[in-house]
Every structure is written in structure tokens, then in C-alpha cells.
PANUZA-613447 format. One record per residue (C-alpha): residue in one letter; x, y, z. Coordinates in nm, 3 decimals. Each point is the difference from the previous one (the first is absolute). Layout:
SITE   code         u         v         w
SITE      A         X         Y         Z
...
//
This chain:
SITE   code         u         v         w
SITE      M   -10.307   -20.640    -7.848
SITE      S     0.362     0.011     0.016
SITE      D    -0.018     0.106    -0.408
SITE      N    -0.154     0.262     0.102
SITE      F     0.209     0.046     0.252
SITE      K     0.281     0.052    -0.213
SITE      N    -0.193     0.226    -0.289
SITE      I    -0.102     0.234     0.303
SITE      L     0.372     0.008     0.111
SITE      E     0.097     0.013    -0.357
SITE      K    -0.199     0.255    -0.141
SITE      F     0.048     0.249     0.331
SITE      K     0.360    -0.012    -0.076
SITE      S    -0.047     0.142    -0.335
SITE      L    -0.195     0.251     0.083
SITE      E     0.249     0.151     0.268
SITE      N     0.267    -0.014    -0.295
SITE      K    -0.253     0.195    -0.240
SITE      M    -0.008     0.269     0.242
SITE      S     0.368    -0.005     0.091
SITE      S     0.099     0.012    -0.352
SITE      G    -0.064     0.380    -0.091
SITE      D    -0.185    -0.077    -0.315
SITE      L    -0.307     0.075     0.083
SITE      S    -0.255     0.307    -0.105
SITE      Q    -0.186     0.162     0.281
SITE      Q    -0.344    -0.214    -0.083
SITE      E     0.179    -0.339    -0.002
SITE      Y     0.197     0.047     0.315
SITE      I    -0.310     0.072     0.180
SITE      Q    -0.228    -0.298    -0.178
SITE      T     0.330    -0.231     0.117
SITE      S     0.055     0.157     0.355
SITE      K    -0.390    -0.095     0.052
SITE      E     0.021    -0.303    -0.130
SITE      Y     0.350    -0.064     0.222
SITE      A    -0.191     0.144     0.324
SITE      S    -0.342    -0.293    -0.049
SITE      L     0.289    -0.262    -0.020
SITE      E     0.226     0.112     0.324
SITE      K    -0.196    -0.186     0.247
SITE      P    -0.133    -0.288    -0.187
SITE      V     0.381    -0.051    -0.104
SITE      Q     0.074     0.133     0.455
SITE      T    -0.258    -0.319     0.085
SITE      I     0.174    -0.250    -0.256
SITE      Q     0.344     0.046     0.141
SITE      A    -0.112    -0.045     0.342
SITE      Y    -0.178    -0.306    -0.148
SITE      L     0.288    -0.169    -0.139
SITE      K     0.275     0.085     0.331
SITE      A    -0.160    -0.142     0.246
SITE      Q    -0.034    -0.341    -0.223
SITE      D     0.355     0.063    -0.079
SITE      E     0.034     0.010     0.356
SITE      L    -0.245    -0.293     0.083
SITE      V     0.246    -0.215    -0.222
SITE      Q     0.317     0.080     0.180
SITE      A    -0.199    -0.074     0.310
SITE      E    -0.054    -0.306    -0.084
SITE      T     0.323    -0.100    -0.094
SITE      M     0.064     0.081     0.390
SITE      L    -0.191    -0.314     0.143
SITE      K     0.253    -0.213    -0.081
SITE      D     0.262     0.161     0.258
SITE      P    -0.131    -0.137     0.304
SITE      E     0.159     0.336     0.171
SITE      M    -0.284     0.194    -0.204
SITE      K    -0.270    -0.216    -0.053
SITE      E    -0.156     0.194     0.285
SITE      M     0.027     0.343    -0.143
SITE      A    -0.071    -0.105    -0.328
SITE      F    -0.328    -0.140     0.114
SITE      A    -0.073     0.298     0.141
SITE      E     0.115     0.231    -0.287
SITE      I    -0.213    -0.243    -0.243
SITE      K    -0.323     0.019     0.166
SITE      S     0.072     0.428    -0.016
SITE      L     0.069    -0.040    -0.399
SITE      K    -0.315    -0.186    -0.069
SITE      G    -0.224     0.247     0.179
SITE      Q     0.186     0.285    -0.216
SITE      I    -0.034    -0.182    -0.329
SITE      E    -0.357    -0.132     0.096
SITE      S    -0.137     0.385     0.020
SITE      L     0.271     0.109    -0.250
SITE      Q    -0.204    -0.240    -0.271
SITE      Y    -0.299     0.177     0.017
SITE      D     0.165     0.367     0.002
SITE      V     0.152    -0.125    -0.308
SITE      K    -0.356    -0.166    -0.173
SITE      L    -0.089     0.405     0.086
SITE      A     0.286     0.147    -0.133
SITE      L    -0.078    -0.233    -0.320
SITE      L    -0.361     0.143    -0.049
SITE      P    -0.093     0.161    -0.324
SITE      K     0.083     0.366     0.109
SITE      D    -0.254     0.358    -0.098
SITE      T     0.257     0.149    -0.162
SITE      A    -0.201     0.339     0.177
SITE      D     0.031    -0.124     0.347
SITE      D     0.365     0.203     0.081
SITE      G    -0.205     0.325    -0.123
SITE      N    -0.210     0.332     0.029
SITE      A    -0.365    -0.052    -0.002
SITE      I    -0.290     0.256    -0.121
SITE      L    -0.281    -0.056     0.214
SITE      E    -0.363     0.092    -0.061
SITE      I    -0.261     0.021     0.271
SITE      R    -0.391     0.085    -0.118
SITE      A    -0.272     0.076     0.213
SITE      G    -0.275    -0.233    -0.136
SITE      T    -0.372    -0.061     0.192
SITE      G    -0.077     0.152     0.292
SITE      G     0.034     0.401    -0.172
SITE      D     0.146     0.190     0.277
SITE      E     0.096    -0.266     0.267
SITE      A     0.231    -0.198    -0.326
SITE      A     0.173     0.301    -0.031
SITE      L     0.059     0.050     0.398
SITE      F     0.071    -0.368    -0.031
SITE      A     0.225     0.038    -0.262
SITE      S     0.211     0.338     0.195
SITE      N     0.029    -0.366     0.266
SITE      L     0.176    -0.215    -0.241
SITE      F     0.209     0.231    -0.175
SITE      S     0.101     0.132     0.426
SITE      M     0.076    -0.377     0.037
SITE      Y     0.249     0.002    -0.310
SITE      M     0.157     0.291     0.122
SITE      G     0.037    -0.135     0.341
SITE      Y     0.128    -0.295    -0.152
SITE      A     0.240     0.166    -0.233
SITE      E     0.183     0.181     0.278
SITE      K     0.026    -0.300     0.190
SITE      H     0.233    -0.158    -0.313
SITE      R     0.142     0.306    -0.035
SITE      W    -0.149     0.105    -0.368
SITE      K    -0.048     0.289    -0.164
SITE      V    -0.378     0.061    -0.119
SITE      E    -0.047     0.288    -0.264
SITE      I    -0.417     0.110    -0.045
SITE      L    -0.064    -0.038    -0.390
SITE      S    -0.307     0.146     0.017
SITE      A    -0.283     0.035     0.238
SITE      S    -0.363     0.086    -0.040
SITE      E    -0.163     0.036     0.350
SITE      S    -0.367     0.036     0.144
SITE      D    -0.199     0.270     0.153
SITE      L     0.101    -0.204     0.317
SITE      K     0.347    -0.037    -0.032
SITE      G     0.009    -0.313    -0.114
SITE      Y     0.136    -0.146    -0.309
SITE      K    -0.231    -0.100    -0.333
SITE      E     0.317    -0.111    -0.139
SITE      I     0.388     0.084     0.087
SITE      V     0.281    -0.141    -0.254
SITE      A     0.377    -0.045     0.220
SITE      E     0.340    -0.149    -0.115
SITE      F     0.160    -0.135     0.294
SITE      S     0.391    -0.053    -0.035
SITE      G     0.208    -0.248     0.154
SITE      Q     0.199    -0.331     0.007
SITE      G    -0.261    -0.275    -0.121
SITE      V    -0.321     0.237     0.076
SITE      Y    -0.207    -0.166    -0.261
SITE      A     0.061    -0.349     0.154
SITE      R    -0.170     0.086     0.329
SITE      L    -0.219     0.222    -0.170
SITE      K    -0.180    -0.246    -0.264
SITE      F    -0.221    -0.215     0.125
SITE      E    -0.209     0.345     0.179
SITE      S    -0.179     0.067    -0.356
SITE      G    -0.390    -0.090    -0.019
SITE      T    -0.273     0.053     0.222
SITE      H     0.048     0.106     0.392
SITE      R    -0.344     0.034     0.164
SITE      V    -0.072     0.198     0.278
SITE      Q    -0.231    -0.132     0.297
SITE      R    -0.040     0.339     0.233
SITE      V    -0.253     0.257     0.099
SITE      P     0.032     0.342    -0.226
SITE      E     0.098     0.364     0.170
SITE      T    -0.303     0.077    -0.257
SITE      E    -0.238    -0.217     0.168
SITE      S    -0.233     0.087     0.308
SITE      G    -0.194    -0.334     0.089
SITE      G     0.329    -0.170     0.101
SITE      R    -0.023    -0.274    -0.284
SITE      I     0.202    -0.192    -0.148
SITE      H     0.114     0.030    -0.355
SITE      T     0.256    -0.123    -0.264
SITE      S     0.181     0.119    -0.261
SITE      A     0.256    -0.080    -0.245
SITE      V     0.295     0.188    -0.130
SITE      T     0.160    -0.152    -0.278
SITE      V     0.470    -0.032    -0.017
SITE      A     0.242    -0.059    -0.268
SITE      V     0.347    -0.072     0.030
SITE      M     0.170     0.068    -0.314
SITE      P     0.389    -0.047    -0.038
SITE      E     0.176     0.380    -0.142
SITE      A     0.166    -0.087    -0.329
SITE      E     0.233     0.102    -0.124
SITE      D     0.180     0.064    -0.354
SITE      I     0.173    -0.286     0.034
SITE      D    -0.345    -0.136     0.077
SITE      I    -0.218     0.094    -0.268
SITE      E     0.015     0.251    -0.352
SITE      I    -0.272     0.181    -0.083
SITE      N    -0.032     0.251    -0.299
SITE      P    -0.047     0.323     0.003
SITE      A    -0.242    -0.018    -0.308
SITE      D    -0.214    -0.239     0.208
SITE      L    -0.086     0.276     0.259
SITE      R    -0.252     0.312    -0.012
SITE      I     0.075     0.193     0.214
SITE      D    -0.255     0.268     0.182
SITE      V     0.020     0.300     0.230
SITE      Y    -0.281     0.169     0.177
SITE      R    -0.037     0.184     0.312
SITE      A     0.043    -0.164     0.302
SITE      S    -0.294     0.040     0.267
SITE      G    -0.087    -0.110     0.319
SITE      A    -0.323    -0.081     0.220
SITE      G    -0.339     0.149    -0.199
SITE      G     0.135    -0.001    -0.312
SITE      Q     0.208     0.377     0.070
SITE      H     0.277     0.090    -0.142
SITE      V     0.322     0.003     0.252
SITE      N     0.200     0.199    -0.298
SITE      K    -0.052     0.159    -0.327
SITE      T     0.256    -0.197    -0.206
SITE      E    -0.014    -0.319    -0.173
SITE      S     0.242    -0.199     0.241
SITE      A    -0.209    -0.333    -0.008
SITE      V     0.102    -0.308    -0.191
SITE      R    -0.153    -0.268    -0.155
SITE      I     0.203    -0.244    -0.173
SITE      T    -0.189    -0.273    -0.242
SITE      H     0.165    -0.336    -0.161
SITE      I    -0.179    -0.065    -0.301
SITE      P     0.104    -0.309    -0.074
SITE      T    -0.141    -0.166     0.327
SITE      G    -0.244     0.311     0.107
SITE      T     0.196     0.033     0.341
SITE      V    -0.065     0.372     0.121
SITE      S     0.185     0.134     0.303
SITE      Q    -0.038     0.383     0.158
SITE      C     0.130     0.217     0.188
SITE      Q    -0.034     0.366     0.183
SITE      D     0.132     0.004     0.358
SITE      Q     0.363     0.119    -0.106
SITE      P     0.011     0.439    -0.054
SITE      S     0.102    -0.062    -0.374
SITE      Q    -0.069    -0.139    -0.329
SITE      H     0.357    -0.117    -0.060
SITE      K    -0.038    -0.201     0.388
SITE      N    -0.376    -0.119    -0.118
SITE      K     0.138    -0.199    -0.271
SITE      A     0.267    -0.190     0.145
SITE      Q    -0.186    -0.103     0.281
SITE      A    -0.298    -0.113    -0.221
SITE      M     0.307    -0.181    -0.202
SITE      K     0.102    -0.213     0.238
SITE      M    -0.353    -0.065     0.108
SITE      L    -0.051    -0.064    -0.387
SITE      R     0.282    -0.249    -0.003
SITE      A    -0.092    -0.211     0.260
SITE      R    -0.346    -0.024    -0.070
SITE      I     0.114    -0.125    -0.362
SITE      Y     0.290    -0.247     0.149
SITE      E    -0.242    -0.131     0.239
SITE      K    -0.264    -0.114    -0.297
SITE      V     0.320    -0.139    -0.212
SITE      R     0.100    -0.194     0.318
SITE      E    -0.336    -0.127     0.020
SITE      G    -0.045    -0.131    -0.329
SITE      Q     0.312    -0.174     0.031
SITE      S    -0.135    -0.158     0.349
SITE      K    -0.333    -0.119    -0.153
SITE      E     0.222    -0.157    -0.299
SITE      R     0.181    -0.147     0.260
SITE      S    -0.384    -0.195     0.193
SITE      D     0.187    -0.222     0.214
SITE      L     0.214     0.285     0.175
SITE      R    -0.257     0.170     0.086
SITE      K    -0.209    -0.274     0.197
SITE      L     0.245     0.039     0.196
SITE      Q     0.012     0.369     0.075
SITE      V    -0.213     0.138     0.343
SITE      G    -0.305     0.114    -0.143
SITE      S    -0.079     0.116    -0.372
SITE      G     0.141     0.405     0.056
SITE      D    -0.330     0.075    -0.184
SITE      R    -0.121     0.296     0.198
SITE      S    -0.374    -0.150     0.008
SITE      E     0.125    -0.243     0.230
SITE      R    -0.060     0.012     0.341
SITE      I     0.307    -0.105     0.200
SITE      R    -0.039     0.203     0.360
SITE      T    -0.254     0.095     0.262
SITE      Y     0.069     0.255     0.277
SITE      N    -0.253    -0.051     0.268
SITE      Y     0.037     0.297     0.226
SITE      P    -0.276    -0.108     0.297
SITE      Q     0.228    -0.365     0.084
SITE      S     0.325     0.171    -0.099
SITE      R     0.058    -0.301    -0.251
SITE      V     0.135    -0.003    -0.341
SITE      S    -0.056    -0.285    -0.219
SITE      D     0.194    -0.101    -0.336
SITE      H    -0.251    -0.236    -0.172
SITE      R     0.331    -0.123    -0.245
SITE      I     0.132    -0.144     0.259
SITE      N    -0.220    -0.099     0.229
SITE      L     0.209     0.256     0.247
SITE      T    -0.228     0.163     0.312
SITE      L     0.186     0.239     0.273
SITE      Y    -0.115     0.182     0.224
SITE      K     0.232     0.296    -0.034
SITE      L    -0.174     0.275    -0.197
SITE      D     0.187     0.261     0.135
SITE      S     0.315    -0.133     0.012
SITE      I    -0.087    -0.055    -0.385
SITE      L    -0.136     0.285    -0.071
SITE      S     0.328     0.207     0.112
SITE      G     0.151    -0.216    -0.235
SITE      E     0.246    -0.133     0.318
SITE      G    -0.211    -0.280    -0.006
SITE      L    -0.060    -0.065    -0.381
SITE      D     0.350    -0.209    -0.042
SITE      E    -0.225    -0.312     0.192
SITE      V    -0.200     0.010    -0.284
SITE      V     0.260     0.046    -0.288
SITE      D     0.239    -0.237     0.119
SITE      A    -0.338    -0.276     0.000
SITE      L    -0.077     0.088    -0.323
SITE      I     0.378    -0.090    -0.151
SITE      E     0.045    -0.296     0.214
SITE      D    -0.328    -0.133    -0.157
SITE      H     0.097     0.139    -0.309
SITE      Q     0.344    -0.187     0.013
SITE      L    -0.154    -0.335     0.089
SITE      K    -0.224    -0.007    -0.289
SITE      L     0.330     0.055    -0.270
SITE      L     0.168    -0.284     0.224
SITE      A    -0.323    -0.255    -0.020
SITE      S     0.012     0.087    -0.428
SITE      V     0.339    -0.055    -0.009
SITE      A    -0.004    -0.326     0.189
SITE      E    -0.329    -0.113    -0.217
SITE      A     0.204     0.099    -0.307
//
């Protein structure tokens, strides 16, 4: 572990010198500063651990002095407790990091089985994530939305911006199931509907390069509910990445230029996620450690309204706090449990290696 400490501290110092040299281009500086920021917390943890160890050595030398012996025993006991706690923090700091964790995320919600009821629940889930974003002071920008007749969402795509957004949202990918009496049900029977959520890291220019020659851009008239045109100009944009078959489209902005920019942002995120998924499959051992596969067909959570119950099936977590979680206020309890479980699995794999 000491070699790891040395390597991390040297790398951190090297990045610091690189940033202050003034020799970097803007793009190089952005990349270097991101890497520097990702090491700040591990370095602080390592430095605290090494300092506590040094203080323990000094306290143990005080045992030789009869007048200092009692005080030394008390300090040694306290320092050993600190070191034990810091050892766990250091192990976490040395775990392999997802390079996308500190960045923004593109969140897609789509109504699945259940028709209008699924679309209404898609709206409920988006409200939950909006509340969660407000709690964490993240910025949210809706990139694309398709409303149902009952003011639910057939589909909604939004960008969540802020520090560490992807790290806290990435385990939300999968199928979310709801059990409740629909507003459209007169008989009072409980129905089960499903909504799929996909969370992708936002791709930047330095993350992925797209050749403009690989794109097919189609423009068409934006339309509203029932297929009625909401304007007479071809402002809606559909972009297809020909090599991968990835498609994104946007019609919600007032101009073709803005719709193209939003569609391009979604396209970059989708292609970036495909690249990451391919890399993850190649590293199958690491993929097994993830909490769920992130597959949209995988049922990850159930929201039971009659029992006010939320169950996350990946970690067997059940909470009777439906209202709190759906407001976004109580979602951290679920997210923290998922992150902790993920970290424990990673620690176990490191110990076995």
C-alpha cells in the first residue's frame, strides 16, 4: 500500500506542477484539472493517514518518560482509533474510479408497459429526480419531452449538471415498477406498470470524437399531440450516427439550430455510453462488481403505493417512505445504500486479488 501512496502523491504533485507551468493548451488544462480534482480527496485521506501514523510513533516514544506515560497511553488509544477508521477510508480512496463519476449526466425516462398509467408514473419519477436535483443544488435542463394525453411523459430526456451527478444517479438505470390504483381505474384495482430509466455520462469533446461525415441530419416539422403541426417550418432535427446506428432527435426548441445542438448533446452521450459499455464488457471481472447491469430491461425497484413501500431488488432494501423518496428528499437513503454496497463488493474483490 505504501507504494500506492507514493505513486498517488507523486502523480498529484506532477499534475499540480503541470497546471501551474502555463504550457498547456485549454483542452490539455481542462483534462489535467479534471484528473487533479479526482485525486484531491484520495490525497487528503492518505496525508491524514500518514500524519496519524507519524503522531503514533511520537506518542509511543513518550512512553519512556514516566511523567508523560499516562498522557501517552491516552493519545495512543485515540490515534489507533483514528488510524483504524482512516485505513478504511484509504482503501476506498485507492479503489478504481469511474472517470465519469464527477461529471454531469443525461437522464432518459420512458414509459413502458401500462399505457397512460406508465406515462403518469414517468412524470412522477421525473418529479422525484427534479426534487433530488434541487436538494443537491444541481441544474436541470430538459432536452426533449413527449407528453401523453393525460399530461404524463411518454419520454423525457434531461441534462443534470453539477459536481458528482453521475456518481449519484448512475445506479438508477433499469426498470422501475409501480403498483397502485390508476387514476383511470374506476374499479379500484391495483395495477402494475413499468418505466425505464437510463442514465448516461455527458460526453465532452475530450471524451469522444465524432466525425461529421458519419452523421446524417434530417429536418422535419415539429408536431404536437395527435400529430398536429405546432409550426410551419422544419425546425425539428433528427441526427443519425451511421457507424453505430445511434439516433437522437429534438423538436422542443423554437429554432432548428437549438434543436440540432440539443440532439447532438444527446447523441454524444448515447455514443459515449456505448463505448463505455463495450469497454466494460471487455473488463468482465469489473462488470460483475457493479450493482445491477444497468440494462433497461432489468427490474431494479418497485414503488408500492398501497403499502407506502419502496423496494430496491438489487440490495434487498425495503423502506416504508414512499412519499419522502418520491419527493426526492428521501432518495439519498437508497442511493447511499447502493453506493456502499458497490464499494464493499469492490473492496472484497481487491482483498481476494
